[in-house]
N, C-alpha and C positions, 0 to 999 in steps of 0.2 A: 412437533417442531424441532428442528435441529439446534444443537447448542452452538454458540459462537466461540471460536477459538480466539483467545486474547492474544493479539499480535503486538501489543504495545511494548516498546523498548527493544524489539527484535531488530536485527541488522540483516539486510539483504543487499549484497553488493555495496554500492555507495549510499543506500537508502536506510534511514533509521525511522521506524514506525513510531509516531508521536501520539496519535489519537485516532479514535474511530470517527469516520465521517458520519454525517447525519443519516438517519434512517432513510433507506432508499427503496422501500417496498412499493411496487406498483403492480396491480393485478396482471398486467401483460408482460412484465419483465421479471427477471430472476431477483430473488431477495437476498443475494449474497452480501455479506458484510464488506464494506469498503473502508480503507484505512488511509489516513493522511501520512505521507512519508516526506521526510526532509533529507536533502543531500547533506552528508556530513562534511563535505568540502566547502560548499558555497551557500548552503541554506535554501536552495530552490525547493519548492514544494510540488508534490505530485500525488495523485490519488490512485491507489491500486485495490483490486479485489483481493481478499484474503487468500483464497485458494490459488490465485495467480502468483502471489508472493511465495507461497509454500512450494509450488511446482516449478519455480524459476521463470515465470512469464512476466518479467519486469525488465526495464532498461538497465543493462549492466554497466552503463556509463551515463553520467548526467549530461543532458543536452546543453545546459548553461555553462558548465565549467570543464566538461570533458573528463572529470574525475571518475575513477573506477575503483 
């Protein structure tokens, strides 16, 4: 089993990672860790997969406030 990289308190664009999302393992889907992110400008929440955050696959602006 692979280890989980702790993303808590990291910042990616306007997003701050605040907590790990509940376990999401299903036999027919990937078991990647998901993280709850909050916009540092308006507080909007969004959930991203950990490797998506690390490789830049996230919204670079918040849809709610347009902050970047």
